[in-house]
N, C-alpha and C positions, 0 to 999 in steps of 0.2 A: 266912360267910365259903367263900372262894374255898379249895382243893388247895393245899398247898403244892411247888412244886417246883426243891427242892434242886437243880435245877442251871441252873434256869431262870432264880433265884435267888441264884447264885453266879457265874451269866452276865455278867446284868444287874450284880450286887456289881462285878464286876470292870473293866466298861465306865464305869462309871458317875465309879467314884474312874478310872481313863485324863482323862474327859473334867474333872474338877476338877483334874490336872496342866497342862492347858489355864487352865482359870482358869473357867469354866463351872461356874453353881452347880445344881442338878442334885435330884432328888429321884424315890422310888421314882416307878414308873407301875403298872398292874396289867395283865391284860390286853383289855384295855375301851379301854384309854391314857389311864383316867380316872386320877387322883393315886390313889396301892390305902390312902391314909389318910386313914380320914374325917374330918369337921371334927369337932372337943370338945362345939364346939355346937350340934348338930342338933336335941340338943331342948332345949334352950332356950324358956324365950321370947320372942318380939317384942322385940328390942330399945333399952332406952331413949338406947345409945348406939351408934355409928362400931358399924363388921362391929369386930371383934379378930382382929386381920393375923397371931398369934405373942407376941404381949405374953402373955398365961397360964403362957403358960413350955411347950401340952403343941405333942404332932406333930398333924399334919392341919387346917393350914390351907395346902395348894395350893402354890402358886408363890415363897407364905411364910417356904415349910419347906428348900424350898430356900438347901444350904451347899456352900460349894467345900471346907465340913474336913472331912475323913479321916472321923473321929473319928465328928463326926455323918450324915456319909453315912453313917457301917458302925449307927448306933444310930435311924437313918432304918427301914434293908432290915434290922433285927434287928426294930421294931418290926411291918413288914410279912411272915414271909417269907413271904408269897405274890407277891409282886411279881415282874414276870419281866421289867418295860423300868424305863427310868427316864425320864424328861420333864427341859426343860435350860432353864432357867429368860431370857428375852428379855428386851432394856434392860438387862438391872444391869450393871457395873460390869465387867474393868477393856474388856470387847470392847461391851456393845449391845446384842444380839444381835439381827435385825433377824431373821425366817427365814417367805419367799415359799416360800407351799406351790403347786404346782399341780396343780386337782385333771382325777383323768383323766377321772374324772366326771360332771362337767361337759360339756352336750351342743360344746361346741364348742372347739379341742386352747385349751389353755388355756398349753404351750411357744409357740404365734404365736400368740396374744394379744399374748403377755411380749414379741416381736420386733418384733410391728408398734407395741403401747409404744415398744419402744427407737427406731425409728426415725423413728416419729411424736416424740416430747419428745426423739432427739439424743444420745443415751446407749447407750452398749454395756455387753451384760450382764456380766461379767468374770467372771473363770477364779475359782472359790469350794469352799468345799462345798457337795455334792451329798448328798444320799439321797437313798435310793431309799425308794420304799415297795411297800408286799406288792402293793398293787392298785397298780403299774403312774405312780403319780404319785411327783413330785419335789421336794423341801426345799431349797434354793439356801438358804443362810447370807451375814449381811451383816451388819457391825456398822454402830453412828451418830456421829451426834458427841456426848459429853459431856451435847452440853446442848440435846440436842430425847430429845423424847417423844416415840414410834408406837406407837399405837396399834393394835388387834387390830382388823380387820375384815371383810369374807366378802364377797368377790362386787365390793368395791367397783370398784375399778382393772377387769375384765375378769368375767365368767362361767370361775369355779370358779380364780379365781384370789385366796389365801387370807393375810391380813399375820396372821402373829405375832407383836407388838409389847409396852411397857411391859406384865404384868399377865398375860401368855401364855405358853405351851413348849413346844418343838417334843421330837419323840418323837426318840431319842437313838440313832445305830444301833450293832446289836445287842441295841436288846428286840424281845426276841419274843414277838406278841401273836396274839389269837385267827385272825389273813389271816394271820398271818404273819411274815418275820424283815426287819426292817429293816436296811439293809447301808448302806454312802458310794458310790457310785459309784468307778469305780475310775478306778485317778489322779485323784481330788480328796484323800481322807483325806492325802494329806504336807500339803494347805495352808489358809494361814491364814480365818480368815474375812475375806473382800475387803471393802473400803467399801465403802456406798450408795451409789450414782452420785446428784449432786444433783440432775439433772434429775427422777428417780424419788423420788430424798429429798421432793420439793416435792410430789408426787403423793400420796406417805402421810401426808402431816400436810396440815389439816381450811385451812378456804377462811381466803383471809388475811383483817382485819379490813378492810374499805376505809378512805381515812383517813376522808370525809370527807358522815355519813352525811348521807344528804338529809332519811329518817323521821326525826317525832318519835317522843323518849324511847315514851312512850306503843304505840304504832302500830310500832316496832322492839322492839316485843316483844312485842305481837301476831303480828308478822314473826318471833322467837326460839320459838316458841308453834309456830307452822308447822312451821314447819320441821325441830322434832324431831317432828307428828306425823305428818309424809308419810315418815317412815323406813321405811325394809324392810327385813327380817330381815339381821344382819349391819352397819347400816347406827349401828343403835341407839343403841348403844351414842358412837360416832361424833359423832353429828348430836348427842345433847343434848350433851358433852366444848364443842364448838360452840358454841353456845346457850349455853351457864351461863357462858365464857368472854367472849363478844360482853358478855353483860350485865351483869358485873360490870366489865367497862372499862369500862362504858357506862356507870356507877352505877345501874344498874339489876339489879345483884346480887340480892337481899335478899329483893322485889317481886317477883318471878318466877318464887323457888325453888316455891311453893306450886302452881303453874301453869307450870311446865316440868316439875316429876315428877308430876303428873296425868297431868299432855302423854307423859311417859315411859307409865308405869302404860296408858296407850293401843292400847303398842306392843307393850306387850308385858311388857315389866322389873320386874323384880319393884320397890316402894321400893325397900329394901336396900339395892339398884344403879344405882336413878333415885340416888335420899340420896348414897347415897358418891360417884356421879360428879359431881355438883353442886361436894358437897364439892373431889370433885381437884382443879375447876376454878376453886375461886375463892382455894385454895390457889398455882396455880401462874401466876396473878394477882398476885400479892400483898397476897387481903384473907380476912381469917379465917371461915371457915364458917361 
């Protein structure tokens, strides 16, 4: 267990409470930028049912612990006295936050790549909250529509551009990590998160389903499995979710649960992750997992 740094924890809690006042749900983070509280189910045997998202009432469920309630936030930080930062959960009301993570470690200039995307797809990068990372990267805060689910992705838009959406979180300004402190870019701290431009939002969503599939269901099913099998790191969950949605929409979802799960395992996902993603796709398309 990490040695508590009372000053860092006190500072992180203060910043987390301030974020919560703006309607941003938060969790405590360690210096590694990971959730400070470990899962209470880490030693459980392989689950026979879907993963727990906090229904057990204990802390340690990552973004599912995130809250805007100051009492609960204090309880979370009390349970993690080694926390030195806080994470802001994305995709939750009222902001439905979408984080655009511009990484400086990529071989290309990620901010230039975003500007190129803006020019190519005719949208303007809005003035919004910008958080500076210790490594020189930038996090742009945007808001999405309440009826649209944006998933996490890494490098799908362009090298060095990662997206934090539903199920993900952003390291909040004021957090201290092993590499330094996250800060708000001058002149942006007072801004509200700007709405995501519609053209950019379309790029963040899975490809739309073709209105008139030309392949027969069996061939279509093989195509969906192949689509998952050819996913690169950073695309695996997104491709699996999209393929499962298309399968359920075409009436072949139940028949493809096992083939899609096996394909996802081949790409590096765990069985738990694969089955949870497929179940989410079933619910999203109005079907029972």
